N, CA, C, O and the ligand as a Tripos MOL2 file, in Angstrom:
@<TRIPOS>MOLECULE
protein
  237   235    60     0     0
PROTEIN
NO_CHARGES

@<TRIPOS>ATOM
      1 N           0.9060   -1.1860   -0.0910 N.3       1 MET1
      2 CA         -0.0060   -0.0750   -0.0050 C.3       1 MET1
      3 C           0.8220    1.3620   -0.0850 C.2       1 MET1
      4 O           1.7260    1.5880    0.7200 O.2       1 MET1
      5 N           0.5530    2.0580   -0.8320 N.am      2 THR2
      6 CA          1.4770    3.3150   -1.0920 C.3       2 THR2
      7 C           0.6380    4.5220   -1.0010 C.2       2 THR2
      8 O           1.1290    5.5950   -1.3500 O.2       2 THR2
      9 N          -0.6690    4.4620   -0.5360 N.am      3 THR3
     10 CA         -1.2340    5.8580   -0.1300 C.3       3 THR3
     11 C          -1.0080    6.4260    1.1160 C.2       3 THR3
     12 O          -0.6260    5.7740    2.0880 O.2       3 THR3
     13 N          -1.2270    7.5980    1.1230 N.am      4 THR4
     14 CA         -0.9820    8.2420    2.4340 C.3       4 THR4
     15 C          -2.2680    8.9140    2.8800 C.2       4 THR4
     16 O          -3.1950    8.9910    2.0740 O.2       4 THR4
     17 N          -2.4090    9.4730    4.2680 N.am      5 CYS5
     18 CA         -3.5800   10.0470    4.6960 C.3       5 CYS5
     19 C          -3.6520   11.4080    4.0560 C.2       5 CYS5
     20 O          -2.6530   12.1260    4.0060 O.2       5 CYS5
     21 N          -4.9660   11.8200    3.5020 N.am      6 PRO6
     22 CA         -5.2090   12.9800    3.1050 C.3       6 PRO6
     23 C          -5.1090   14.2530    4.1000 C.2       6 PRO6
     24 O          -4.9590   15.4250    3.7540 O.2       6 PRO6
     25 N          -5.2250   13.7600    5.3930 N.am      7 HIS7
     26 CA         -5.2870   14.9010    6.2720 C.3       7 HIS7
     27 C          -3.9470   15.3710    6.7700 C.2       7 HIS7
     28 O          -3.5980   16.5450    6.8970 O.2       7 HIS7
     29 N          -3.1880   14.1960    7.0550 N.am      8 CYS8
     30 CA         -1.7760   14.3310    7.5330 C.3       8 CYS8
     31 C          -0.7510   13.9340    6.7860 C.2       8 CYS8
     32 O           0.3780   14.3190    7.0910 O.2       8 CYS8
     33 N          -0.9170   13.2420    5.8710 N.am      9 GLY9
     34 CA          0.1920   12.6560    4.9910 C.3       9 GLY9
     35 C           0.8000   11.4840    5.5670 C.2       9 GLY9
     36 O           1.7940   11.0220    5.0070 O.2       9 GLY9
     37 N           0.3170   10.9060    6.6650 N.am     10 TRP10
     38 CA          0.8710    9.6120    7.2040 C.3      10 TRP10
     39 C           0.8160    8.3790    6.2530 C.2      10 TRP10
     40 O          -0.1490    8.2760    5.4950 O.2      10 TRP10
     41 N           1.7090    7.5240    6.2530 N.am     11 PRO11
     42 CA          1.5930    6.3750    5.3080 C.3      11 PRO11
     43 C           0.5220    5.4240    5.8530 C.2      11 PRO11
     44 O           0.6100    4.8670    6.9470 O.2      11 PRO11
     45 N          -0.5780    5.2750    4.9250 N.am     12 ASP12
     46 CA         -1.4900    4.3310    5.2600 C.3      12 ASP12
     47 C          -0.9810    2.8340    5.7170 C.2      12 ASP12
     48 O          -1.7120    2.0860    6.3670 O.2      12 ASP12
     49 N           0.2430    2.5040    5.3420 N.am     13 ALA13
     50 CA          0.4620    1.1880    5.5800 C.3      13 ALA13
     51 C           1.1350    1.3710    7.1240 C.2      13 ALA13
     52 O           1.6980    0.3770    7.5810 O.2      13 ALA13
     53 N           1.1070    2.2970    7.7410 N.am     14 GLU14
     54 CA          1.4480    2.0880    9.3330 C.3      14 GLU14
     55 C           0.4870    3.0640   10.0780 C.2      14 GLU14
     56 O           0.7420    4.1710   10.5530 O.2      14 GLU14
     57 N          -0.6630    2.3780   10.0570 N.am     15 PRO15
     58 CA         -1.8070    3.0350   11.1680 C.3      15 PRO15
     59 C          -1.2190    2.7900   12.4470 C.2      15 PRO15
     60 O          -0.5810    1.8160   12.8460 O.2      15 PRO15
     61 N          -1.6310    4.1090   13.1560 N.am     16 ALA16
     62 CA         -1.2540    4.4630   14.4870 C.3      16 ALA16
     63 C          -1.9930    3.3090   15.3630 C.2      16 ALA16
     64 O          -1.3660    2.7750   16.2780 O.2      16 ALA16
     65 N          -3.1130    2.9920   15.1230 N.am     17 GLU17
     66 CA         -3.7680    2.0790   15.9830 C.3      17 GLU17
     67 C          -4.9930    1.1220   15.1010 C.2      17 GLU17
     68 O          -5.7320    1.6030   14.2410 O.2      17 GLU17
     69 N          -4.9940    0.0160   15.4420 N.am     18 ILE18
     70 CA         -5.9760   -0.9180   15.0220 C.3      18 ILE18
     71 C          -7.0800   -0.9390   15.9310 C.2      18 ILE18
     72 O          -6.9360   -1.5740   16.9750 O.2      18 ILE18
     73 N          -8.2690   -0.2880   15.6830 N.am     19 VAL19
     74 CA         -9.4270   -0.2090   16.5040 C.3      19 VAL19
     75 C         -10.0830   -1.4850   16.5550 C.2      19 VAL19
     76 O         -10.1380   -2.1160   17.6100 O.2      19 VAL19
     77 N         -10.5690   -1.8930   15.5190 N.am     20 SER20
     78 CA        -11.1980   -3.2300   15.6070 C.3      20 SER20
     79 C         -10.9490   -4.0260   14.3740 C.2      20 SER20
     80 O         -10.6260   -3.4410   13.3400 O.2      20 SER20
     81 N         -11.1000   -5.5740   14.4190 N.am     21 ARG21
     82 CA        -11.2320   -6.1900   13.2970 C.3      21 ARG21
     83 C         -12.4280   -7.1510   13.2640 C.2      21 ARG21
     84 O         -12.7170   -7.8300   14.2490 O.2      21 ARG21
     85 N         -13.1690   -7.1980   12.0270 N.am     22 HIS22
     86 CA        -14.2350   -8.0510   11.8400 C.3      22 HIS22
     87 C         -14.0950   -9.0800   10.5060 C.2      22 HIS22
     88 O         -14.1770   -8.7430    9.3250 O.2      22 HIS22
     89 N         -13.9000  -10.1970   10.9520 N.am     23 PRO23
     90 CA        -14.0800  -11.2110    9.7180 C.3      23 PRO23
     91 C         -15.1410  -11.1230    8.7460 C.2      23 PRO23
     92 O         -16.2680  -10.9630    9.2150 O.2      23 PRO23
     93 N         -15.0300  -11.1900    7.5660 N.am     24 THR24
     94 CA        -16.0350  -11.2730    6.6310 C.3      24 THR24
     95 C         -15.8490  -12.5380    5.8130 C.2      24 THR24
     96 O         -14.9250  -13.3420    5.9360 O.2      24 THR24
     97 N         -16.9720  -12.6020    4.8700 N.am     25 THR25
     98 CA        -16.9160  -13.7740    4.0930 C.3      25 THR25
     99 C         -15.8770  -14.1480    3.2540 C.2      25 THR25
    100 O         -15.5730  -15.3140    3.0000 O.2      25 THR25
    101 N         -15.1160  -12.7530    2.6530 N.am     26 SER26
    102 CA        -14.1010  -12.7570    1.8790 C.3      26 SER26
    103 C         -12.9100  -12.4450    2.6450 C.2      26 SER26
    104 O         -11.8580  -12.6460    2.0370 O.2      26 SER26
    105 N         -12.8190  -12.0220    3.7820 N.am     27 GLY27
    106 CA        -11.5340  -11.4660    4.2930 C.3      27 GLY27
    107 C         -11.7770  -10.8850    5.7430 C.2      27 GLY27
    108 O         -12.1660  -11.5000    6.7360 O.2      27 GLY27
    109 N         -11.4860   -9.6970    5.6340 N.am     28 LEU28
    110 CA        -11.3480   -8.8230    7.1890 C.3      28 LEU28
    111 C         -11.7180   -7.3560    6.7830 C.2      28 LEU28
    112 O         -11.3270   -6.7750    5.7710 O.2      28 LEU28
    113 N         -12.5790   -6.8420    7.7990 N.am     29 THR29
    114 CA        -12.7850   -5.4620    7.7780 C.3      29 THR29
    115 C         -11.7900   -5.0170    8.8430 C.2      29 THR29
    116 O         -11.6930   -5.6930    9.8670 O.2      29 THR29
    117 N         -11.0450   -3.9320    8.6750 N.am     30 LEU30
    118 CA        -10.2360   -3.4740    9.7560 C.3      30 LEU30
    119 C         -10.7830   -1.9440   10.0090 C.2      30 LEU30
    120 O         -11.0360   -1.1980    9.0630 O.2      30 LEU30
    121 N         -10.9080   -1.6340   11.1010 N.am     31 TRP31
    122 CA        -10.9180   -0.1620   11.6940 C.3      31 TRP31
    123 C          -9.7060    0.3430   12.1250 C.2      31 TRP31
    124 O          -9.2440   -0.1380   13.1600 O.2      31 TRP31
    125 N          -9.0930    1.2120   11.5500 N.am     32 THR32
    126 CA         -7.7930    1.9670   11.9500 C.3      32 THR32
    127 C          -7.8740    3.2530   12.2950 C.2      32 THR32
    128 O          -8.7990    3.9560   11.8880 O.2      32 THR32
    129 N          -6.8650    3.7320   13.1270 N.am     33 ARG33
    130 CA         -6.8790    5.0950   13.5300 C.3      33 ARG33
    131 C          -5.6260    5.9150   12.9950 C.2      33 ARG33
    132 O          -4.5820    5.4230   13.4220 O.2      33 ARG33
    133 N          -5.4570    6.8820   12.2850 N.am     34 CYS34
    134 CA         -4.3380    7.7100   11.8450 C.3      34 CYS34
    135 C          -3.6970    8.2590   13.0010 C.2      34 CYS34
    136 O          -4.3100    8.2380   14.0680 O.2      34 CYS34
    137 N          -2.4640    8.7830   12.9290 N.am     35 ARG35
    138 CA         -1.7010    9.5190   13.9940 C.3      35 ARG35
    139 C          -2.8220   10.9220   14.1860 C.2      35 ARG35
    140 O          -3.0330   11.4040   15.2980 O.2      35 ARG35
    141 N          -3.4370   11.4290   12.9860 N.am     36 CYS36
    142 CA         -4.1880   12.7580   13.3040 C.3      36 CYS36
    143 C          -5.6010   12.4170   13.9420 C.2      36 CYS36
    144 O          -6.3330   13.3330   14.3180 O.2      36 CYS36
    145 N          -5.9680   11.1040   14.0560 N.am     37 GLY37
    146 CA         -7.2660   10.8530   14.6660 C.3      37 GLY37
    147 C          -8.2210   10.4630   13.5820 C.2      37 GLY37
    148 O          -9.3550   10.1460   13.9400 O.2      37 GLY37
    149 N          -7.9350   10.4420   12.3520 N.am     38 SER38
    150 CA         -8.9360   10.0900   11.3890 C.3      38 SER38
    151 C          -9.0820    8.6700   11.4410 C.2      38 SER38
    152 O          -8.1020    7.9250   11.4490 O.2      38 SER38
    153 N         -10.3810    8.2180   11.4790 N.am     39 LEU39
    154 CA        -10.7640    6.8710   11.3050 C.3      39 LEU39
    155 C         -10.8150    6.1690   10.0280 C.2      39 LEU39
    156 O         -11.4590    6.7840    9.1790 O.2      39 LEU39
    157 N         -10.2700    4.9440    9.6090 N.am     40 GLN40
    158 CA        -10.2910    4.5420    8.3720 C.3      40 GLN40
    159 C         -10.9620    2.9720    8.5530 C.2      40 GLN40
    160 O         -10.7380    2.2310    9.5100 O.2      40 GLN40
    161 N         -11.8470    2.6600    7.3770 N.am     41 ALA41
    162 CA        -12.1810    1.5220    7.1750 C.3      41 ALA41
    163 C         -11.5190    0.7130    6.2410 C.2      41 ALA41
    164 O         -11.5650    1.1160    5.0790 O.2      41 ALA41
    165 N         -10.8980   -0.3620    6.4690 N.am     42 ARG42
    166 CA        -10.1810   -1.1230    5.4890 C.3      42 ARG42
    167 C         -10.7480   -2.3910    5.0410 C.2      42 ARG42
    168 O         -11.3380   -3.0350    5.9090 O.2      42 ARG42
    169 N         -10.6980   -2.8290    3.9940 N.am     43 VAL43
    170 CA        -11.4240   -4.1020    3.5320 C.3      43 VAL43
    171 C          -9.9880   -4.7710    3.0860 C.2      43 VAL43
    172 O          -9.2260   -4.2330    2.2840 O.2      43 VAL43
    173 N          -9.7260   -6.1090    3.7720 N.am     44 VAL44
    174 CA         -8.7040   -6.8190    3.4580 C.3      44 VAL44
    175 C          -9.2300   -8.2110    3.0300 C.2      44 VAL44
    176 O          -9.9840   -8.9510    3.6620 O.2      44 VAL44
    177 N          -8.5820   -8.4310    1.6390 N.am     45 ASP45
    178 CA         -8.9350   -9.8990    0.9830 C.3      45 ASP45
    179 C          -7.5020  -10.5160    0.7770 C.2      45 ASP45
    180 O          -6.4490  -10.0560    1.2200 O.2      45 ASP45
    181 N          -7.6460  -11.4840    0.1280 N.am     46 ASP46
    182 CA         -6.2440  -12.3040   -0.1640 C.3      46 ASP46
    183 C          -5.3530  -11.4920   -1.1460 C.2      46 ASP46
    184 O          -4.2150  -11.9080   -1.3630 O.2      46 ASP46
    185 N          -5.7840  -10.3930   -1.7390 N.am     47 VAL47
    186 CA         -5.0460  -10.0240   -2.7810 C.3      47 VAL47
    187 C          -4.4980   -8.6850   -2.1820 C.2      47 VAL47
    188 O          -3.3000   -8.4450   -2.3380 O.2      47 VAL47
    189 N          -5.2410   -7.8510   -1.5500 N.am     48 ARG48
    190 CA         -4.8010   -6.4840   -1.3100 C.3      48 ARG48
    191 C          -5.6180   -5.6600   -0.1020 C.2      48 ARG48
    192 O          -6.5670   -6.2610    0.4020 O.2      48 ARG48
    193 N          -5.3290   -4.4380    0.3460 N.am     49 VAL49
    194 CA         -6.0940   -3.8080    1.2440 C.3      49 VAL49
    195 C          -6.6870   -2.6400    0.6310 C.2      49 VAL49
    196 O          -5.8570   -1.9320    0.0610 O.2      49 VAL49
    197 N          -7.9860   -2.1980    0.5790 N.am     50 ARG50
    198 CA         -8.4590   -1.1950    0.2600 C.3      50 ARG50
    199 C          -9.0070   -0.4440    1.4340 C.2      50 ARG50
    200 O          -9.5050   -1.0120    2.4070 O.2      50 ARG50
    201 N          -8.8830    1.0080    1.2920 N.am     51 ILE51
    202 CA         -9.4430    1.9540    2.1700 C.3      51 ILE51
    203 C         -10.6650    2.3300    1.5750 C.2      51 ILE51
    204 O         -10.6800    2.9870    0.5340 O.2      51 ILE51
    205 N         -11.7310    1.9510    2.1770 N.am     52 VAL52
    206 CA        -13.0310    2.1390    1.6630 C.3      52 VAL52
    207 C         -13.6720    3.3720    2.4730 C.2      52 VAL52
    208 O         -14.8010    3.6440    2.0650 O.2      52 VAL52
    209 N         -13.2640    4.0880    3.4080 N.am     53 SER53
    210 CA        -13.8360    4.9730    4.1920 C.3      53 SER53
    211 C         -12.9550    5.7220    5.1090 C.2      53 SER53
    212 O         -12.1690    5.0500    5.7770 O.2      53 SER53
    213 N         -12.9570    7.1130    5.2610 N.am     54 ARG54
    214 CA        -12.0250    7.7060    6.1560 C.3      54 ARG54
    215 C         -13.0110    8.9780    6.7290 C.2      54 ARG54
    216 O         -13.8140    9.6340    6.0650 O.2      54 ARG54
    217 N         -12.7130    9.1000    8.0620 N.am     55 SER55
    218 CA        -13.4870   10.0260    8.5940 C.3      55 SER55
    219 C         -12.3430   11.3570    8.8390 C.2      55 SER55
    220 O         -11.1430   11.3200    8.5660 O.2      55 SER55
    221 N         -12.9890   12.3370    9.3410 N.am     56 ARG56
    222 CA        -12.0300   13.6480    9.3530 C.3      56 ARG56
    223 C         -11.3150   13.3040   10.7840 C.2      56 ARG56
    224 O         -11.6340   12.4940   11.6540 O.2      56 ARG56
    225 N         -10.1120   14.3240   10.6870 N.am     57 PRO57
    226 CA         -9.1950   14.0370   11.9050 C.3      57 PRO57
    227 C         -10.0640   14.3990   13.1330 C.2      57 PRO57
    228 O         -11.1390   14.9890   13.0270 O.2      57 PRO57
    229 N          -9.5040   13.9910   14.3420 N.am     58 ALA58
    230 CA        -10.0490   14.3570   15.6310 C.3      58 ALA58
    231 C          -9.8030   15.8080   15.7730 C.2      58 ALA58
    232 O          -8.8160   16.4020   15.3400 O.2      58 ALA58
    233 N         -10.8870   16.3680   16.4830 N.am     59 ALA59
    234 CA        -10.7740   17.8570   16.7160 C.3      59 ALA59
    235 C          -9.8030   18.1990   17.6570 C.2      59 ALA59
    236 O          -9.6080   19.3810   17.9410 O.2      59 ALA59
    237 ZN         -3.8560   11.2400    9.3920 Zn       60 ZN60
@<TRIPOS>BOND
     1     1     2 1
     2     2     3 1
     3     3     4 2
     4     3     5 am
     5     5     6 1
     6     6     7 1
     7     7     8 2
     8     7     9 am
     9     9    10 1
    10    10    11 1
    11    11    12 2
    12    11    13 am
    13    13    14 1
    14    14    15 1
    15    15    16 2
    16    15    17 am
    17    17    18 1
    18    18    19 1
    19    19    20 2
    20    19    21 am
    21    21    22 1
    22    22    23 1
    23    23    24 2
    24    23    25 am
    25    25    26 1
    26    26    27 1
    27    27    28 2
    28    27    29 am
    29    29    30 1
    30    30    31 1
    31    31    32 2
    32    31    33 am
    33    33    34 1
    34    34    35 1
    35    35    36 2
    36    35    37 am
    37    37    38 1
    38    38    39 1
    39    39    40 2
    40    39    41 am
    41    41    42 1
    42    42    43 1
    43    43    44 2
    44    43    45 am
    45    45    46 1
    46    46    47 1
    47    47    48 2
    48    47    49 am
    49    49    50 1
    50    50    51 1
    51    51    52 2
    52    51    53 am
    53    53    54 1
    54    54    55 1
    55    55    56 2
    56    55    57 am
    57    57    58 1
    58    58    59 1
    59    59    60 2
    60    59    61 am
    61    61    62 1
    62    62    63 1
    63    63    64 2
    64    63    65 am
    65    65    66 1
    66    66    67 1
    67    67    68 2
    68    67    69 am
    69    69    70 1
    70    70    71 1
    71    71    72 2
    72    71    73 am
    73    73    74 1
    74    74    75 1
    75    75    76 2
    76    75    77 am
    77    77    78 1
    78    78    79 1
    79    79    80 2
    80    79    81 am
    81    81    82 1
    82    82    83 1
    83    83    84 2
    84    83    85 am
    85    85    86 1
    86    86    87 1
    87    87    88 2
    88    87    89 am
    89    89    90 1
    90    90    91 1
    91    91    92 2
    92    91    93 am
    93    93    94 1
    94    94    95 1
    95    95    96 2
    96    95    97 am
    97    97    98 1
    98    98    99 1
    99    99   100 2
   100    99   101 am
   101   101   102 1
   102   102   103 1
   103   103   104 2
   104   103   105 am
   105   105   106 1
   106   106   107 1
   107   107   108 2
   108   107   109 am
   109   109   110 1
   110   110   111 1
   111   111   112 2
   112   111   113 am
   113   113   114 1
   114   114   115 1
   115   115   116 2
   116   115   117 am
   117   117   118 1
   118   118   119 1
   119   119   120 2
   120   119   121 am
   121   121   122 1
   122   122   123 1
   123   123   124 2
   124   123   125 am
   125   125   126 1
   126   126   127 1
   127   127   128 2
   128   127   129 am
   129   129   130 1
   130   130   131 1
   131   131   132 2
   132   131   133 am
   133   133   134 1
   134   134   135 1
   135   135   136 2
   136   135   137 am
   137   137   138 1
   138   138   139 1
   139   139   140 2
   140   139   141 am
   141   141   142 1
   142   142   143 1
   143   143   144 2
   144   143   145 am
   145   145   146 1
   146   146   147 1
   147   147   148 2
   148   147   149 am
   149   149   150 1
   150   150   151 1
   151   151   152 2
   152   151   153 am
   153   153   154 1
   154   154   155 1
   155   155   156 2
   156   155   157 am
   157   157   158 1
   158   158   159 1
   159   159   160 2
   160   159   161 am
   161   161   162 1
   162   162   163 1
   163   163   164 2
   164   163   165 am
   165   165   166 1
   166   166   167 1
   167   167   168 2
   168   167   169 am
   169   169   170 1
   170   170   171 1
   171   171   172 2
   172   171   173 am
   173   173   174 1
   174   174   175 1
   175   175   176 2
   176   175   177 am
   177   177   178 1
   178   178   179 1
   179   179   180 2
   180   179   181 am
   181   181   182 1
   182   182   183 1
   183   183   184 2
   184   183   185 am
   185   185   186 1
   186   186   187 1
   187   187   188 2
   188   187   189 am
   189   189   190 1
   190   190   191 1
   191   191   192 2
   192   191   193 am
   193   193   194 1
   194   194   195 1
   195   195   196 2
   196   195   197 am
   197   197   198 1
   198   198   199 1
   199   199   200 2
   200   199   201 am
   201   201   202 1
   202   202   203 1
   203   203   204 2
   204   203   205 am
   205   205   206 1
   206   206   207 1
   207   207   208 2
   208   207   209 am
   209   209   210 1
   210   210   211 1
   211   211   212 2
   212   211   213 am
   213   213   214 1
   214   214   215 1
   215   215   216 2
   216   215   217 am
   217   217   218 1
   218   218   219 1
   219   219   220 2
   220   219   221 am
   221   221   222 1
   222   222   223 1
   223   223   224 2
   224   223   225 am
   225   225   226 1
   226   226   227 1
   227   227   228 2
   228   227   229 am
   229   229   230 1
   230   230   231 1
   231   231   232 2
   232   231   233 am
   233   233   234 1
   234   234   235 1
   235   235   236 2
@<TRIPOS>SUBSTRUCTURE
     1 MET1         2 RESIDUE 1 A MET
     2 THR2         6 RESIDUE 1 A THR
     3 THR3        10 RESIDUE 1 A THR
     4 THR4        14 RESIDUE 1 A THR
     5 CYS5        18 RESIDUE 1 A CYS
     6 PRO6        22 RESIDUE 1 A PRO
     7 HIS7        26 RESIDUE 1 A HIS
     8 CYS8        30 RESIDUE 1 A CYS
     9 GLY9        34 RESIDUE 1 A GLY
    10 TRP10       38 RESIDUE 1 A TRP
    11 PRO11       42 RESIDUE 1 A PRO
    12 ASP12       46 RESIDUE 1 A ASP
    13 ALA13       50 RESIDUE 1 A ALA
    14 GLU14       54 RESIDUE 1 A GLU
    15 PRO15       58 RESIDUE 1 A PRO
    16 ALA16       62 RESIDUE 1 A ALA
    17 GLU17       66 RESIDUE 1 A GLU
    18 ILE18       70 RESIDUE 1 A ILE
    19 VAL19       74 RESIDUE 1 A VAL
    20 SER20       78 RESIDUE 1 A SER
    21 ARG21       82 RESIDUE 1 A ARG
    22 HIS22       86 RESIDUE 1 A HIS
    23 PRO23       90 RESIDUE 1 A PRO
    24 THR24       94 RESIDUE 1 A THR
    25 THR25       98 RESIDUE 1 A THR
    26 SER26      102 RESIDUE 1 A SER
    27 GLY27      106 RESIDUE 1 A GLY
    28 LEU28      110 RESIDUE 1 A LEU
    29 THR29      114 RESIDUE 1 A THR
    30 LEU30      118 RESIDUE 1 A LEU
    31 TRP31      122 RESIDUE 1 A TRP
    32 THR32      126 RESIDUE 1 A THR
    33 ARG33      130 RESIDUE 1 A ARG
    34 CYS34      134 RESIDUE 1 A CYS
    35 ARG35      138 RESIDUE 1 A ARG
    36 CYS36      142 RESIDUE 1 A CYS
    37 GLY37      146 RESIDUE 1 A GLY
    38 SER38      150 RESIDUE 1 A SER
    39 LEU39      154 RESIDUE 1 A LEU
    40 GLN40      158 RESIDUE 1 A GLN
    41 ALA41      162 RESIDUE 1 A ALA
    42 ARG42      166 RESIDUE 1 A ARG
    43 VAL43      170 RESIDUE 1 A VAL
    44 VAL44      174 RESIDUE 1 A VAL
    45 ASP45      178 RESIDUE 1 A ASP
    46 ASP46      182 RESIDUE 1 A ASP
    47 VAL47      186 RESIDUE 1 A VAL
    48 ARG48      190 RESIDUE 1 A ARG
    49 VAL49      194 RESIDUE 1 A VAL
    50 ARG50      198 RESIDUE 1 A ARG
    51 ILE51      202 RESIDUE 1 A ILE
    52 VAL52      206 RESIDUE 1 A VAL
    53 SER53      210 RESIDUE 1 A SER
    54 ARG54      214 RESIDUE 1 A ARG
    55 SER55      218 RESIDUE 1 A SER
    56 ARG56      222 RESIDUE 1 A ARG
    57 PRO57      226 RESIDUE 1 A PRO
    58 ALA58      230 RESIDUE 1 A ALA
    59 ALA59      234 RESIDUE 1 A ALA
    60 ZN60       237 GROUP 0 **** ****
């Protein structure tokens, strides 16, 4: 994964915190938090990780 957080520029490959993990039929859904406080929903399957949603940074 080579993308970065649009809010603070932190590499998405190195989330500050993994908030929760949820197994799905095709893999895993991960909720992670960036250094800036932005929550990210990631869908992980056998091939890759996709970030499907991001929140704004924490106030
Ligand atoms: Zn960030």
